[in-house]
C-alpha positions in Angstrom: 0.0 0.0 0.0 1.4 3.3 -1.1 2.0 6.3 1.2 -0.8 8.2 -0.4 -3.3 5.4 0.3 -2.2 5.3 3.9 -2.6 9.0 4.3 -6.1 8.8 2.7 -7.1 6.1 5.2 -5.8 8.2 8.2 -7.7 11.3 6.9 -10.9 9.3 6.5 -10.7 7.9 10.0 -10.0 11.3 11.5 -13.1 12.8 9.7 -15.3 9.9 10.9 -14.1 10.5 14.5 -14.9 14.3 14.4 -18.3 13.7 12.7 -19.1 11.1 15.4 -18.4 13.6 18.1 -21.0 16.1 16.7 -23.5 13.3 15.9 -23.5 12.1 19.5 -23.5 15.5 21.0 -26.9 16.7 22.3 -27.1 20.4 22.0 -30.1 20.6 24.3 -28.0 19.2 27.2 -26.3 22.5 27.8 -29.4 24.7 27.0 -32.3 25.1 29.4 -35.1 27.4 28.4 -35.5 30.2 31.0 -38.8 30.8 32.8 -38.3 34.5 32.3 -38.8 36.2 28.9 -35.8 38.1 27.5 -36.3 41.7 28.4 -36.8 44.2 25.6 -33.9 46.5 25.0 -35.5 49.8 24.0 -33.4 51.7 21.5 -30.0 50.8 22.9 -27.7 53.8 23.5 -24.6 53.2 21.5 -22.7 55.6 23.8 -23.4 53.6 27.0 -20.4 51.5 28.0 -21.0 47.9 29.3 -18.8 47.1 32.2 -16.9 43.8 32.4 -18.8 41.2 34.3 -17.4 39.9 37.6 -18.0 36.1 37.9 -20.2 35.1 39.5 -22.5 38.0 38.7 -23.6 40.0 41.7 -27.3 39.9 42.6 -29.4 41.2 45.5 -30.4 38.5 47.9 -34.2 39.0 47.4 -33.9 39.1 43.6 -33.1 36.8 40.7 -30.4 37.4 38.1 -30.6 34.9 35.3 -27.3 33.8 33.9 -28.6 34.1 30.4 -29.4 37.8 30.9 -26.6 39.2 33.1 -27.7 42.8 32.6 -31.1 42.2 34.2 -32.3 41.8 37.8 -35.7 40.5 38.6 -37.3 41.4 41.9 -41.0 41.4 40.8 -43.9 39.7 42.6 -41.9 39.0 45.8 -43.7 41.1 48.4 -40.6 43.4 48.6 -41.2 46.4 50.8 -37.9 48.3 50.4 -35.6 48.9 47.5 -32.8 46.3 47.2 -29.2 47.1 46.6 -28.6 47.4 42.9 -25.3 46.0 41.5 -23.4 48.5 39.4 -23.6 46.4 36.1 -27.4 46.2 36.0 -29.2 47.8 33.1 -32.8 46.4 33.5 -34.4 46.5 36.9 -37.8 44.9 37.5 -39.5 45.6 40.8 -43.2 45.6 39.7 -46.0 44.1 41.8 -44.5 44.6 45.3 -45.2 46.7 48.4 -42.5 49.4 47.9 -43.5 52.8 49.4 -40.3 54.8 49.0 -37.4 55.3 46.5 -34.3 56.3 48.4 -31.1 57.4 46.8 -28.9 54.9 48.6 -29.5 51.8 46.4 -28.7 53.8 43.3 -25.4 55.2 44.6 -23.1 53.2 42.4 -25.5 52.6 39.5 -24.7 54.4 36.2 -25.8 51.9 33.5 -29.5 51.5 34.3 -31.6 51.8 31.1 -35.0 50.5 32.3 -36.7 50.6 35.7 -40.1 49.0 36.3 -41.7 50.1 39.6 -45.3 49.7 38.6 -48.0 48.3 40.9 -46.4 49.4 44.2 -47.4 52.0 46.8 -45.0 54.8 46.0 -45.9 58.4 46.9 -44.3 61.5 45.4 -42.8 62.8 48.6 -41.2 59.4 49.3 -39.0 59.7 46.2 -35.6 61.2 47.1 -34.9 64.4 45.3 -33.0 63.8 42.0 -32.8 60.0 42.5 -33.8 59.4 38.8 -32.2 62.5 37.4 -28.7 61.1 38.1 -29.3 58.0 35.9 -27.9 59.4 32.7 -28.6 56.3 30.6 -32.2 55.7 31.7 -34.6 55.5 28.7 -37.7 53.7 30.1 -39.4 54.3 33.5 -42.6 52.5 34.7 -44.4 54.1 37.6 -48.0 53.3 36.7 -50.3 51.9 39.4 -48.8 53.7 42.3 -50.0 56.5 44.6 -48.2 59.5 43.1 -49.9 62.8 43.6 -47.5 64.8 41.5 -45.3 64.4 38.4 -42.1 62.7 39.6 -39.5 65.4 38.6 -36.7 65.9 38.0 -36.0 63.2 35.5 -32.9 62.5 33.3 -32.7 64.0 29.8 -32.1 60.6 28.3 -35.6 59.3 29.1 -37.7 58.2 26.1 -40.7 56.4 27.6 -42.5 57.3 30.8 -45.5 55.4 32.2 -47.5 57.3 34.9 -51.0 55.9 34.4 -53.3 54.9 37.3 -51.9 57.3 39.9 -53.4 60.3 41.7 -51.5 63.0 39.8 -53.4 66.3 39.9 -50.5 68.7 39.6 -47.8 69.4 37.0 -45.2 71.8 38.3 -44.1 74.5 35.9 -40.7 72.9 35.2 -41.8 69.3 35.6 -41.5 68.4 31.9 -38.5 70.6 31.1 -35.3 69.0 30.2 -36.9 66.0 28.6 -36.0 66.4 24.9 -36.0 62.7 24.1 -39.4 61.7 25.4 -41.4 59.9 22.7 -44.1 58.3 24.8 -45.9 59.7 27.8 -48.7 57.9 29.6 -50.8 60.0 32.0 -54.1 58.1 31.8 -56.3 57.5 34.8 -55.2 60.4 36.9 -56.8 63.6 38.2 -55.6 66.1 35.6 -57.9 69.0 34.7 -57.7 72.0 32.4 -55.9 74.2 34.9 -53.0 71.8 34.9 -52.6 72.2 31.2 -53.0 76.0 30.9 -49.2 76.5 31.0 -48.8 74.3 27.8 -46.6 71.7 29.5 -46.2 69.5 26.3 -45.3 72.3 23.9 -41.5 71.9 24.1 -41.5 68.1 23.9 -40.3 68.1 20.2 -39.9 64.3 19.9 -43.2 63.3 21.6 -45.0 60.8 19.4 -47.6 59.3 21.8 -49.6 61.1 24.5 -52.1 59.3 26.7 -54.5 61.5 28.7 -57.5 59.2 28.9 -59.6 59.0 32.0 -58.8 62.4 33.5 -61.0 65.5 34.1 -60.3 67.5 31.0 -63.1 69.7 29.6 -61.2 71.3 26.7 -58.6 70.0 24.2 -55.0 70.1 25.5 -53.3 73.3 24.1 -50.2 73.6 22.0 -49.3 69.9 21.4 -46.1 69.3 19.5 -46.1 68.7 15.8 -44.3 65.3 16.3 -47.4 63.7 17.8 -48.7 60.5 16.1 -51.0 58.9 18.7 -53.4 60.9 21.0 -55.6 59.3 23.6 -58.3 61.5 25.2 -61.0 58.9 26.0 -63.2 59.3 29.1 -62.9 63.0 29.7 -65.6 65.7 29.5 -64.5 67.5 26.3 -67.4 69.1 24.4 -65.7 71.1 21.7 -62.9 70.9 19.1 -61.9 74.0 17.2 -62.0 73.3 13.4 -58.3 74.2 13.0 -57.1 72.4 16.1 -55.4 69.5 14.3 -53.7 71.6 11.6 -50.6 71.7 13.7 -50.6 67.9 14.1 -50.1 66.6 10.5 -48.4 63.4 11.6 -51.3 62.1 13.7 -52.1 58.5 13.0 -54.6 57.6 15.7 -57.0 59.7 17.6 -59.2 58.3 20.4 -61.9 60.6 21.9 -64.7 58.1 22.9 -66.7 58.8 26.0 -66.6 62.6 25.9 -69.4 65.2 25.5 -68.8 66.1 21.8 -72.0 67.3 20.0 -71.1 69.4 17.0 -68.0 68.9 14.9 -67.1 71.2 12.0 -67.0 69.2 8.7 -63.2 69.6 8.1 -62.0 69.1 11.7 -60.3 65.8 10.9 -58.7 66.6 7.5 -55.4 65.0 8.4 -53.2 63.4 5.8 -52.0 60.4 7.8 -54.9 59.5 10.1 -55.7 55.8 10.2 -57.9 55.4 13.2 -60.6 57.8 14.5 -62.7 56.8 17.6 -65.5 59.1 18.5 -67.9 56.6 20.0 -70.0 57.3 23.0 -70.5 61.0 22.5 -73.5 63.1 21.5 -72.8 63.7 17.8 -75.8 64.3 15.5 -74.1 64.2 12.1 -71.0 62.9 10.4 -68.0 64.9 9.0 -65.3 64.8 6.4 -63.3 61.5 6.3 -59.7 61.9 5.3 -58.6 59.6 2.5 -56.0 57.9 4.7 -58.6 56.8 7.4 -59.1 53.0 7.7 -61.2 52.5 10.9 -64.0 54.8 12.0 -65.9 54.4 15.3 -69.0 56.6 15.8 -71.1 54.2 17.9 -73.4 55.3 20.6 -74.1 58.8 19.4 -77.3 60.6 18.2 -76.9 60.2 14.5 -80.1 59.7 12.6 -78.7 59.7 9.0 -75.3 59.1 7.5 -74.7 61.9 5.0 -72.1 60.3 2.7 -71.6 63.5 0.8 -70.3 65.2 3.9 -68.0 62.2 4.5 -66.8 62.1 0.9 -67.4 65.4 -1.1 -65.6 64.1 -4.2 -64.2 61.0 -5.7 -60.6 61.0 -6.9 -59.6 57.8 -8.8 -55.9 58.7 -8.3 -56.3 59.1 -4.5 -58.8 56.5 -3.3 -60.3 56.5 0.2 -58.9 53.7 2.4 -61.8 53.3 4.8 -62.4 49.6 5.5 -64.4 49.5 8.7 -67.2 51.6 10.2 -69.0 51.0 13.5 -72.3 52.9 13.8 -74.4 50.8 16.3 -76.4 52.4 19.1 -77.3 55.5 17.0 -80.7 56.4 15.7 -80.4 55.1 12.1 -83.6 53.8 10.4 -82.0 53.0 7.0 -78.6 51.6 6.0 -75.8 53.8 4.6 -76.4 54.9 1.0 -74.8 52.6 -1.6 -73.0 55.8 -2.9 -70.6 55.1 0.0 -69.2 52.1 -1.9 -68.1 54.4 -4.7 -66.5 56.8 -2.3 -65.0 54.1 -0.1 -64.3 51.1 -2.4 -62.3 49.3 0.3 -65.2 49.1 2.8 -65.2 45.6 4.2 -67.5 45.8 7.3 -70.2 48.1 8.5 -71.4 47.2 11.9 -75.0 48.5 12.4 -75.8 46.4 15.5 -78.8 47.8 17.5 -80.2 51.3 17.0 -81.9 53.5 19.6 -84.7 54.9 17.4 -87.1 55.0 20.3 -86.2 56.0 23.9 -87.3 52.8 25.5 -86.8 50.4 22.6 -83.8 49.2 20.6 -84.4 48.2 17.0 -82.2 46.4 14.5 -81.7 47.2 10.8 -82.4 44.4 8.4 -78.6 43.9 8.1 -76.9 44.3 11.5 -73.5 43.5 10.0 -72.7 44.3 6.4 -69.6 42.5 5.0 -67.8 42.7 1.7 -64.8 40.9 0.2 -65.4 37.7 2.1 -62.4 35.3 2.4 -63.0 31.9 0.9 -63.6 30.5 4.4 -66.1 33.2 5.2 -67.9 32.7 1.9 -68.3 29.0 2.4 -69.5 29.6 6.0 -72.1 32.1 4.7 -73.3 29.5 2.2 -73.6 26.7 4.7 -75.0 28.9 7.6 -76.7 31.9 6.1 -77.8 33.1 9.5 -74.2 33.7 10.6 -73.4 36.0 7.7 -74.9 39.0 9.5 -73.9 38.1 13.0 -70.7 39.6 14.3 -69.0 37.4 16.8 -67.4 38.6 20.0 -64.0 37.8 18.6 -64.6 39.8 15.4 -65.7 42.7 17.5 -62.7 42.6 19.7 -60.4 42.3 16.7 -61.8 45.4 15.1 -61.7 47.4 18.4 -58.0 46.5 18.8 -56.9 47.8 15.5 -54.6 49.8 17.7 -53.9 48.7 21.3 -55.7 51.0 23.8 -52.2 52.2 25.0 -50.9 52.1 21.4 -48.1 49.7 22.4 
């Protein structure tokens, strides 16, 4: 046997040995799926430096630091009453659903890399937060303080902050400089507080040039918030007592995508109030409207249920048809109004993409609800829907609870 043949045999045996090692190796032996979902890193700051990890990774005694996510410390749902010591390397801190009442400066002394803090569902009061404890965290981008007992906006805050959640508190005051120095805020949630018109008279949101989402639902507002920034894309004002919108109010908000104003006291709306180039969702349900208004060509979902509308004037909604710029409306909800006849078929020329009109029950008489012949009108059925309608004709006009929920959640209530 020649030297080449011997070398070929040796090479073949070596290859078989290496392949056998990989074939017998069970990759799942060294991987155990964690019970904790990987935290979401919100717009990582490329300027933040990650310190070298000491081994083993330091962790507070009452918390859990998963080896797979060494930048995170989980202290949630543990009946914790005081802030734990925070290791210097931690970037995500989860303390939600505990009994914490105070936020002292001590645990944050050596912390400079924190990017997200979740203190929601605790018992924190404004005066129990040490002065400037958050402002020193120069890399913080996301702060959750919803479902606490805050009576005032928790200022000062770091200029790095991008998302701030303050819903479900008792906030009734916004100090004059509370929102100053927050140029990077893109999302601010103040729903379910005690804010009224006097709090907004100083135009606290006017200098927030990057604000894209503002949630002010479930407060005590009677007028539209003044001087909102042009960057705004999502505005939530449900469950207030707003009765009037100036016709030119939204001219300074050309980027608005979704507007929610259900459960207010709106009665008369000028025809061109919502002439916005990018609006996709408009929710004006549960008001006191008596007639419709102009529908921007970009709009896809319209909610005007539970109003006092007797007829749908399609000409007001669509004054002209432009074949080069077709209206995008696909869904209308008009139940709980005072309609006696369906929407004119002219609507299908103006809105060729209409897929569903939900008529539901109408309140024609004070003490009696009536139903139009077609409670749910559907177009462009999928093959599955078409076969179901043929097999069970009675289901064609019946909107299921799942369908209704899917339409209502075109955007999440908190636009997440």
